N, C-alpha and C positions, 0 to 999 in steps of 0.2 A: 284449430277453430280460433283459438284466442288470438292469434297471429293475424288472421283474416279480419276480425273485429277490430283489430288494432291499426289496420290499414286505411289511408285516407286516400280517395281519389279526388284530384283537384281538376275541374273541368273549367275550361276558359275559353273564350272567343280570341282569336288571334292577337286583335288588338290590345287585349288585357296581359301580354307576356311579363312586363316586368311586375304585376302585382302578383301574378301567378306565382312567378319566381320566388319572390318575398314570401308569401304564404307557404309555398311548398318548402322553403328554408326553415321557416319557424317551426314547421309540424316536424320534420326532421330532426331538429336541435332537440325536440322534445323527447326523441327516441321513437318515433313511430315512423313505419315505411309509408311510402307515397308513391303514388303515379300521377304524372301530369297527362292531361288529355287537352289536345287542342282541339276546339269545336268550331267548325265553319257551318253556320246555319243557313249561309247561301247556297253552298253545294248540296247539303243533306235535303232529302224530300221531307216534308212537314208532315211526319206521321209519327203516330204513337210507337211505330216499331223503332223509328230512330231514336226516340227518347228511352226506349227500353233498352237499346244496345249500349247507350251511354252509360244507364245504371246497372248495367250486368257486372260491374267490377264488384270485387270482394270488400267488405268494410263498408265505412261512411263515404257517401259522396257529396264533396263541398262545391257548391256552384258559384262561380264568380260572375256576379251580375254586372254588367256594363250598359251602355247605350246601344248595343249592336241591333236591338229592334228597331232604331231610327234608319237602319240602311236597309230594311226590308219594305218592299211595296204593302200596301195596305191588305191586300189579298193573301200573301203570303205569311204576313205577320198574324192574322186570324187564324189562318191553317195550324201555325205553330201552336197559337194559344189554345186551339182546340184541343190538339195533342197533348200539351202540357197538362189541361184540365182532366183528361182521361188517364193519364198515367200517375199524377201526384197522390190520389189517395193510397195506391197500392204500394208506394214506396216513401210515404211521408216521415216513418220513424227513421230513415237513414239518410235523408237528405238535409242538409243544411245549406244556407246561401249567405253570402256577403255581397254587400253591394259598393261598387267603387264608383258610382256616377253621382254628379249632383242634381241630376235631371229627374223628374217625377217617374215613379215606377209605374208601368203598364199595369192595368187591373190583373192581366192574367199571372204577373209575377208576385202580387200582393200576398197571395196564399202560401209562399215560400218564406214570408217574414224575413226578407233579408237583413242582415246586420251592416249598419253603416261603418266604413272605414275612413273615408276621407274626413280630412279634417281634425283627425285625432293626432295625438302623439305617439310615437313608434311603440312604447311600451303599453299604451292602452289598447292600440290596433291588436298588438301580438296577443294580449289578454283574450280579446274578442275572437280572434282566428282559433286559438286553442279550444275554447269555450265551444265554438260551432264543430270543430273538430272531435269534441268529446273528449278532451285531453285536461286533466286537473292542472291548475296552475304549479307550475314546479316550485319548489321551496327555494331555489337559488336564483338570482338573477342572471339573466344571460347578456352578455355583451353584444347589443344591438349594432355596434359599429363593424362588427364583422360579418361576412356574408353581404348578400344584396343589400343595396341602399334601399330604404324605405322610399317607395315610389311617390310618396306625395312630397318628399323633399327633392328639390331641383338639383340638377347636377351642379357641381361647385363652379365650373365654368360654363356658361351657356349663352350662345348667340345662334338664335334660330327662328325663322318666322313661325306665325301661330298656325297651329294645326288646322287642316282642312275638314271642317265638320261633315262636307257632302262626300268624303272619300268613301269610296265602296268597292268591294271585290279586289282583286289583285292578291289573294291568299297565297296563292301557290308561287308568285314571283317574290313576295316578301319572305317567304320561307325560304326560298332558294338563296335570296341575299344573305339571310341570317346563316343560312347552312354554310355558305362559302366562307364567311367571317367565322364562325364556329370551326370549321375543319382547319383552320390556320392555326389554331392554339393560340400560343403565346408568341407566335412569330410575326404576328401582324399580316394583314391583308389588304387589297385594294379590289374593288368591285366597280365595274363601270355599267352603267344601266343604259344600253346603246339602242336607238331608235330614232325615227323622222321626228321633225316638230309637230307638236299638237299630240302625242300619242301619251302623254301623262307622265312622263320621266320625272319632272321636278316633283308632281303631288305623289309619286311612288316614293321617291327619297324622303320627302317631308314626312310622310306617314311612317317609313322606317324609323327615322329620327324619334317621333315622338312614341312610337309604339315601344321601342327598345330604349328608351331614354335611361331607363333604371339600370343598365349594364355599363354606364359611362360616367366618369366624373368630369369629362372636359368634351364640350361637344360644340362644335364651331362652324358655322356656314358661310361659304363664301360664293359670291356671284362672280362666277368665272367667265363668262362670255367676252369681257374685255379684260385683257392682261394687266392693264396698269389697275384697274379696280380690284382685280383677283390679289395682285400683289400687295396693294394696301390694305385689303381688309384680312389679309394672311397675317401681316405685319401687326395689325390691330389687335390681334392676340396677345402680343408682348404684355402689355401691363397686367392683363388677367393672370399671367403666368410669373409675375414679378420681376419682368425683364425691362431693362431701359431701351428706348428707342435710340440706336446707334446714330441717328443723322442719316447715315447712308442706309438705304431701303434693304438693299441686299445683306448689308450686315446684319439688321434687324431679322429679316427673313431667316438668315442662319442661325441666329440665336434662338429663334422660336422652334425652327425644325431640331435643333440640338436638344433642347429642353424635352420636346416631344419624343425624341428619340431615347433619352435616358430615363425618363419619368416611370414610376411604377403605377401612375393613375391611368386607368382605361380612358381612352379617347377616341373620338370619332370626328373625322374631318370631313365636310362635303364640299366638292368642287361642283357648283350648279352650272349646267349651260357651257362646259368646257368645250374650246375648240381644239387647235393643234396642241398634242400633248408636249411637243418640243418646246413651246413658249411658256408651258405650265410646270414642267418637271421639276424645276427647284422648288415647287411648293408641296413635294410629296415626301413626307417625313418617312424614315426607315426603320422606325421603333416598332413596338407591340403594338400599336392602335390598330384603328381600321379608317380606311379612307374609301367614300361613297363619290363617284363621279357620275353625272348625268352628261350626256354628249350625243351628238350624231356621227362622231368620228370615230371610225372602227379601228384607227390607229393606236387607241387606248389600250388594245388589247396587247402590246408589247409592255405595259405597266399594271395592268389590272385583268381581273378574269372579266371578259364581257359576258353581260345577261341581256338578252334580247328583249325588248319591252314591244309588244305587240300591240296592235289596236284591241279593244276590249273584245271578250268572247261576247256572243250575242246575249246570254243570260245576263253578263255583267251590264251591257248596255242597257237591257230592259229594266232591270233593278235598279240602275242609275237614273234612268228618266222618270220611272214611276216615283223614285224619292224627289227627285228635282221638281217635278210639276204633278198637281193632282189631276190635270186634264188628259193624261195618256193611260189608258188600260193596257193590258199586255199585249194586245195585237198591233194597236196603232204604235205603240213604244217600239216593237218589232219592225215597223215598217219604215219607221223615222231613223233607226239605227241602220238600217239596210242602206236608206237614201245617202246617210252622211258615212257610211263605210266604217261604223263603230268607232270612229275617230273621238275620243275624249273630249277635246277642245269643243268641237261642233256640237256633240252631244250637250254640252253644259250650255253652249250659245243659243242653240235651238230650243232648248228646254226653257232657257230664260225669255226668248221671243214670245212663246206661247203663253207664258206667265203674265206678259205685260201687253198682250192682245187678246184679251180673254173672249172678244166677240168674233174673231175670225174662226172658221170652223178649222178643226184639226185636220181633217181629210183633205182640204183645200191647201192647206200650208204644206203638207207632206207631199201632196202632187207637185207643188210648185218647186219644191226641193228636188224632187226626184227627176221631173219632167223638163223642168223650165229651163230658159236662157239667161243668161246674166243681162244681154242687152235689153230684156223686157222690163229689167228693174234699173235700168239707168248704167249699168256696166258694162264696158267692153270686156269680151273674154280674154284673159292675159295669156293663157297657154301653160302658166306655171301651175295651176291647180285644178282638181276636177271642176267642172262646171257646177255639179251640186253644191261644193263649197262656196264658190263665189256668189251663188244664188242666194245661199245663207248669209254671207255676209252682207250682200247687195240688200237684202231685206231688213237687215238688222241696222244699218246704217240709214236707210231710208226712215226706219222707225225714230231714230234718234233725230234726223232733220226735221221730222214733221211733229214729233210728238214731245221732244225736249231740246229745243233749240240751244240752251246753255249748254247742256251736255254735249251736243254735237260741236259747237264752238270751241268748247274746252279740248274734246277729243282731237280736233285739227291742231291745236296749238301742241297738245302731248305729244304726236307723233313727230313734232319737229325736234325732240329730245330722243336719247338712246332709249330702247324700250326696256332694256335691262333693269334699271332702276330710274324711274322718271322723277326729275329733282321737285317733288311737291313743296318741301320747304323753300326752296328757293324762289317758286312763284309767290308763296305766302307773304315773303320778304321783299319782293321787288316792288320797284318804284311804280307809282300808279300811272306815269307817263310812258312806262315802258311796255304797257299791255294794251291790246285793244280795248276801247271803252267799255264794251260790253263785258268783256272778262275781268276788267279792271273792277267792275262794280261787283261782279260776282265774288271775286276772290277777297274783296274787302269786307264781306258780311260773312262770318264763319258758318252760320248754319245753312245758307245758300250754298256756299262752296262744300261743305260736306256732303249735303244732299247730291248736288252735282257728281261729285266722286262716287258716291255710294250708287247713284243710277248708273253711271259708267261700269262701275264694278259689275253689277248685276246683270246688265245687258250683254257686256263684253267678256266677262270672264277676267278681268283684270284683278289681280291680287292686291288688296290694301292691307297696310297694318297701321294700327291705331297708335297715338303716344300722347301724353299728358299736353294739355293745350298751355296757353300762356299764363293761365289764372291757376293751373294743377288743379282746377275741381271740373273741368271738362277734358273730353276726350275728342283729337283731332286728327286728322288722317297724316301719318309721318312719311310713307314711303308708298309708292304704287308701282307694281310691275305689270307690263303688257306682254302678251305673247309675241314673239317675232314674226308668225306668220301673219296674224292680224296687224300688226303695225306696218308690216310691208305692204299689205292690202291697202290700207287706208290711205298711205302715201300714194299709192299708185293711182288713186281716184280723185285725188285732191285736184282742183283746177289749178292752172297755173297761177291766177290772181290769188286764190287762197294759200297755196304752198309759198309764194314770195311774203303775202302779208304775213302769216304766223311764223314763218322761219326768220323773218327779220325781227319780230317781237321775242322769240326766243332767243335770238344772239344779244339783243339788249338785255335780257334777264340774267345771261351769262356774263355779260360785260360788268353789269351793275354788281354781280357776287364775286368779281375779281378783287382779292385783297390788295393785288398790285404791289405785293413783297414776297417773291418766292423765295428770298433767303431766310425768312423766318419759320422756325418749325411750326410755330402754333398756326400757319395757313397751308401746311403740306396736305392735310385730309383734304381741304377744301379744294386744294387743286387736283388731287387725285379723282375728286368727285366731277370736277368740272370737264376733264378731258375726254371721257366718253360721249359727251354732247357735242364736241366740237364739229366733227363730220355731220352728224344728223340735222343740226342747226344750219349748216351752211357756213360757219365760221371760217373754214380753210378756203373757201371760195369768195369770201367777201372781200370788197375794196374798202371797208370801212376802217378807220385807223385805230378806233377802239376795239374793234374786233381782232384785227390783226396783233393790236397789243396784247391782248388777251392769250393769242396763241403764242407770242413770242415768250409770255410770262409762264406760260405752261411748259414750253420745251425747256427755259431755264429752270424750272422746277424738277424737271426730269434729270437735268445735268447735277443739280445740286443733291438729289437723293440718289445719284450713280445709276440711273435706269437708262444707258447709254442706246442700248438697242431700240427702245421704246423713243427715246430722244432723236434717235437718228431718222427713224420712220416719219415722226412728226414733222422735224425741220424739212427732210426731203418734201414731204407732201406740200408744205408751205412754200419752199422755193420753186417747185414746178408749177403750183397754181398760180401763185401771185407774180411769177415773172412773166406770164402770159399777158396779164391785165396791165401790170406795171411798169415793166421793162427791168433792165439788170440794175439800174443804179437808184432804184427807189430805196428808201432808208430801211423799210420793213424786209426786202428781199435781201439787202446786203447784212442785215442782222441774222436773217434766216439762214443766210450760206455761211456765215461766220459760224453758227451754231452748227450746221452740218458738217463742216470741216472737223470742228470740237469733237463731236460725237463719234466721227471716224477714226480719228486720231486716238480716242479713248477706247474704242473697240480693237485697236491695232491694225485697222485697214489703212496703213499709212500711204499706201500709193495713191487709194482712190481719194484721200484726203488732200494729196499734192494736186491731184488733178482738179480738185474743185477750188483748191487755194490759189493755184496759178491762173484758172480761169478767170475769177473774180479780180484779181490784182491786174491782170491784163486789161479787163474791162474798164476799171477804175482808171488805170493810167491812160487809156484812150479817151475818157472823158472828165479828165481831170478838174476842168472848168465847173463842171455841174455837179461835182461832190464835194462833201464835206471833208476837211482834212482828216477828221477821226476814222472815216471809213478806210482811207488809205492806211492810216496808221495801223487799226486793226486788221486788216488784211496782211500786211507785211509782217506783222506779230504772230499772226496765226500760220501763215505759211512757213515763216521760220522755226515755229514749233514741230511741225510737220517734218520739216528738213533735219531737225535735229534728230527726230527719231529715225530717220531714214540713213543716219550717218553722215550727212553732206554738212558738216560743221562749218566749212567756210562759207558756203553759201548762207547758212541761217546766220552766222555772226554778222555777215553784210546786212542782210535785211534788219537785225535787230539794231544795228548802229543806225542805218537810216531812220527806223521808226523812233528811235529814242531821241534822235536829233530833231525830227519833226514834231514829237510829242513835246519835247522842251520848249520849242518855238511857239507852238500853237496852243498849247495847255497849260504850259508852265512847268517849272524845273523839279528841284529836289522835293518838295512838298505837295506834289499831286500825286494821288495814287496810282492813275494809270500810266503815268511816266515812271513811277518807281516799279511798276510791274514789268514794263519792258525791259528796264536795267536790269531787274533781276533776271530776266531770260536771257540778256545780252551776256551776264555773268556765267550763267550755265554753259553758255556755247562756248565762252573762252576756256571753262573747265573742261569741256568736252575736246576743244583743241590742243588740251595739255599745258594750257598758259597758267598754271595753279596759281602762281602768285598774284598775276594780274585779276584772276577770278575772285581770289579771297578779298582783294582790295576793295573791289567794286561789290561784293556781296556784304563787306563789313559797311561800307557806305550806304547801301539801301537799307541794311539792318537799323543803322542809327537813325536815319529818316524815317523809318516806319514806326520805331520808338515814339519820336516826336509827333508823328501824324496820326498813328493808329493806336498807342500804347503798346506797352510791352507784351500783352496777354491776347493780342490778335493772333488769328491763324496765319496772316501773312508775315506779320513780325516774328513768330515763331519759326515759320518756314524759312526766312531768313537767317536765323541764328542756326537753325539746322543745317543750311548751305555753307555757312562760315565753318562749323565745325568739320563738315565733311572735306572742305578744302584743306584745312590745317592738318586734318588726318593724311591727306594724300601728299601733303608737302613733308610728312613726317614728324611733325609737332605732335605726338600722340597724346601727352599728357593733359596739354591745354585744349585739344579736342575732346577728350574723355570728360575735362571738366564742364567744358560748355555743353556738352550732347547730355550728361546725366540730368542737369537742370532742365534742359530743354525737354527732355524725354518725360520728365515728370509733370513738367505745365502742360504739354500736349494732352495726356490722359486726363488732367483736371479740365481743360478748355473744351477740349473736343470729345473724344469717346476712344476707349481702349481698342475698338476695331475700325477706327476711322483709317482712311487711307493714309493722311499724313501723319498720324500717331504711329501706325505701323512702319513708316518711313523713318520716323525718329528713333522707333525701338531697334530697326535694322541698322542703323548707323550707331547706335550705342553698342550693339553687339560687336561690329566691326571695330570700334574704339578699345573695347575691351579686349578684344583678340589681339590687337596690336601693342597692348601693354603687358600682354601674358596671361590674361584671365581667361584661361581658354573654357573653364566648366560654365562661368556666368555667360560668355559668349555663345557656348553651345546652347544652354537652355533658352536664351532670348532668341537666337536666331532660328531655333527650332519651333518655337511658339509663335513667332512671326510667319514662317512657312506654312504652318498648320492654319492660321487664321485665314491666310491668304487663299490656301487652296480650296477652304470650306467657303470664302466668300466670292471669290474670282474664278476658281478654278484652276487646273495646274499649268494651264498653257497661257495665262494672262501674263502681259509684259512685266508687271509687278512681281508676280509669281516666279517666273523666270529669273528676274535678277536677283531675289533672295537664293533661289536655289543654286545659281551659280556661285555665290558666295559661300553658302552652306556645305556644299561639295567639297570646297577647298579647305573648310575648316574642319570636316570630317577627316581629310586627308592628314591635315597637321595633328589630329588626335589619334592616329594610328588606324582608323577604320578605313583602311584603302578601298576594300571591296565594294563599300556602300557608297564612298566617294566616287569611285570609278563608273559605277551604273549611274549615278545622279548626275555626273558631269557629262557622260555621254549623251544622256537623255536631253539634257539642257541645251548641249551645243546641236543635237539634231533639231529641237524644235526652233531654236534661234534662226537655223539655216531655212528652215521652212516657212517661217513667218517673214524674215527679213531679207532673205536671200544669202546666199552662200558667201558672197563677198562683203557683207556687212561687219563693221568691225566686232561687234558684239558676238556673230557667229564666230569670226576668226578668233577672237580672244577666249571664248569658251572652249573650242577646240584645242588652243596652246595649252589650258587647264588640263585637258586630257593628256597631252603630251607629257606633262610633268608627272601625272599618276602612273603612266604606263613606265616611265623610267624607275619609279620607286616599286614597280611590281617587277622590274628585272627585265622587260622587254626594251632593251635598249634600242635595239634597231628600229623599232617600229615608233619609238620615241623620237628618235633623230629624224627619221622621215617626216614625222608628221610635225616635228618642232621647226625643222627647215622650212616646210610649206607655208607654216602659220607667219613666221618671220617675213618671208617673202610677201605673203599677201598683207599683212599689217601695213608694210611699207608702203606698198601701193595704195592702200585705203585710206591712211591717215599722214603719210609721209614720213621722211628717214628721222626726223627729229622729235617725233610724238613720243611721249613716256611709254605708251603702249607698244611702239616699235621697239624701244629701248629694252623693254621688259620682256619682249618675245626673244630678241635677240640674246638677253642674259640667259633665257632658258635653252636656246640653241647652244649657247658655250657649254652649259652644263650636260646637254645631250652628246656633244661631241666628245667631251671629257670622259663621259660614261662608257662610249665604244673605243677608247683609248688613242683618241687622235688628238692628242694634247696639243700639238703645235697649230692646229687650225683652231683649237678652243682659244688658245692664247691669242692667236692674230685677230679673232673676231671679236674677243673679249676687250683687249686693248683698243681696237677702233671704236667699240661701243662705250667703252669707259670715257674717252677722251670726246666723244660727241656728247655724252651726257653733263659731263663737266662743263662744255659749252653752253648747253640748253639749259641745264637745271642748276648747275652750280657745283662746287667742290664739297659743299655740305649737305647736299641732298642725300636722303637714304638711299636711293636708286644708284646715284654716283659711286657712293661709299660700298654697297654691296657688290658693284661690278668689279671695282678694284680689289675687294677681296676676294673674288673669284679667280681675278687674273693672277692674285700673289700664289694661289694654289697651283695654277697652270705652270707659272715660271720657276716655281720651285720644282715641280716633276720635270722640267724641261733643263734643270741644272743651273738656272740663273739665280744662285742662291742670296747673292746681295740684293738685287732688286726687291726680289720676292719678299726678304725680310723686312726691308725698308717700307714696302708697300702694305705689307701685314700691321706693322706696327702704327702706321699711318692711318689704317681704318680702324684700329682698335681705339685709338686716340679719339678720331672724330666720332664713333658709335658712342664711347663714353661719355663724350660732351653732349651729344645730341640726346641719348637715352638713358643713360646711366651705366654703372659698372654691371648693376644685377640684371639689367634688361635681357630677356630670353635672346634677343638677337645679338646683342653684344657678347653674350657668354658663346653662343653659337659661332660666331667668327673668331672669339679667342680659342676656341677648341679646333679651329680650322675645319669647321662643317662647309660643304657646299652650298652657298646661298642659291635661292631660287625666287622666282616671282609669280604671282597668280594674279590672274585678270579680274578686275571687279569692273561690272558694267555701273554706269552712274545713271542715277534717275533723270527722267527729262520732264 
């Protein structure tokens, strides 16, 4: 019996879950047994028996009183109040209550004498809870940081819209979501609320977040209808997690995901209004937190547990309508709910209409909705929605037209922006002349402006969020969200004249908001906010130069942020639409085409980029007299970059030479950034042709000029220094290359970021330099780290990742990890062939690396067959004199020797060594190592004198080049067989 008296039953309405769990934890920590009972007064009948059932538990009963009563219609609440008055005297000595609402208590709850918990310190609230539970205060203090967080304390990280105080019902759905997350335990879970538009998915998610906020330390809400907005808002979480914005948006997103994956703090991420999951999947952390998605796309079932969100049940509809407006009794509320098919959006909007039209008979309104036709109210049926929906919306907009002209005009402007987040702040800061006169006056006066927005919100169910005004002593509307269905309906009924007028105003607002500097990190959030509005405002269709400049700046922002897929889509849309009205040689069209090819290149879609590049260069050539020289220069430079990626180095070099000559003549020579950029590309092409000395000389020249023009710490200057070190390494000047690259890599991480593409390239080269001087452990740690970063940021198949994987495989081989090296080398060769074609030099070179590893594993015949094939293919791809061809031939010599065909090895080795001497010189490391291999084969054939002479010569030359203690020198001195491994070069 004593145990029963010590037991406490905590009874709460579902929305008070966080408080109930905190109270339950405090009682259990004090040594008492507890039972949590979730009570849904909307579901239970308002009878004394229902209360008696609740109070039938043993021991004390602690009621958690919140504002659930506001969710009941007056009739239902009075019935509950009467039941409570009957039951309370019987159980008075066993019942206690705590209040967690700041709202006035209803008269029926006053006899419970609830104890206030809100606004208290946690330790004070704990004392009151224990007193209500009949528990003496413990003699020792309890650490309140353990267990559930005190619900009055907000989560450490919180970005969520305000709670919808009109939310009602959906208890089973909320419990189903909570159950799905709870069932996952510590493994993490994702739930997708799935259903058509207007069914209340967002409001359900919002209620879940607020109701269960006490269970999370990090809660972050992302508007996911637009990919660019979703990615920026997800990245905005970085500062709250003490992470830097890496500059590249993908890198910042990766950093946020990594932090969520490894943190022990419970977190909840909401992706609201998500579309295609394939475009958002990189925003899904894999840690032990929870992801809640709202969507109409069933494909989310592959990433989350789908929970269907239906229309309201009729009882929920009736309760909602009666709470929303006092004009409806239960019978009429049920009839109206039937007319709008229990759709939450329409229930809210129709209830609002009844409130603002108090003289219209309710029965007449319901009859119009149920039986009327849209054309009776000035709207032609669209066929997209039930006619009852269109009648309801038609009556709503007619009310705005006739009774609130300023709100109607404002609505016409707002629908010319994206529905997801209407840019209220941009409108407030817009220039007076950019807006229609009537709206300019409205926006200029804060009270009228806020009144019009509130009016729209009340009538149309738009969600508004407030923020401090400019004087910090007032609240003004900060953001506004319009439902997609209603947004589409209003656009469909706009007259052509209104649509043109308001769209033009929307474009002017966006143009005025353009910072006109997409390279500055301080402007990136602004561009991310502008992009969703380009299409609905008509900016993509506009012939206005300023509007097109805005679009081009947004495209450049996407390039700067590494958002190449979105950049490709936006540049393609601009090209297709602008070309129709302005022709092929219009400046804006040409810039957009250049960006389109650029995005395709960066996505690895080289053949498409080539087609775009050749098409535009052909058109410019045919209209040479009508275009500016810079357009031709840009076209040749861009196409040259694509051809380099495709392995067509001779064509690329020719285009760069033409572009560089024209740029020097038209723009200026050594001290013009554009000319220097083209000369830098020419130097890269020379290196890809195997002309390492020429490439080095040109890279050094560009580097020196960039130091003068841009300074030593500019990203372009650092890139030139990196390229200089790269060529020095390929020429065998390992120590000088290491010295330059060590400094260059450190400055990269200071000026850019540790995860920036160019910083990773600098670290990649530093690892290769360290490998060539024999510091394999440092090279391994560095190259592995670079590869891991690229995989997280770009994925395993991105060209940058494949380049590093190719080098990492051969480093693993050198360190004796042959099995792992083989797997990675074969995968890289396969991916290169799939992306670039089987005959691309990178695919061939990667296969030659596989042949080298096969020889190490003793698969000599397979190695010889593959090595012969790659040597033949490389000769055809880049010519007989290219260093890559000489390197493949060097490995063919080793493969021949491994199968015992020493005579053939000596013949191929002698011919290759002589050609290398002619092309690269006697002192190049490739020539020296070819002669070292030839010495081994001549010795096997009995030609001792020539073999010894060659051996001594190679040792002497290697010692002079690398030093007596260098691993290569020692290897040749010990008469080990030399090898060559293919290294892709960055483009």
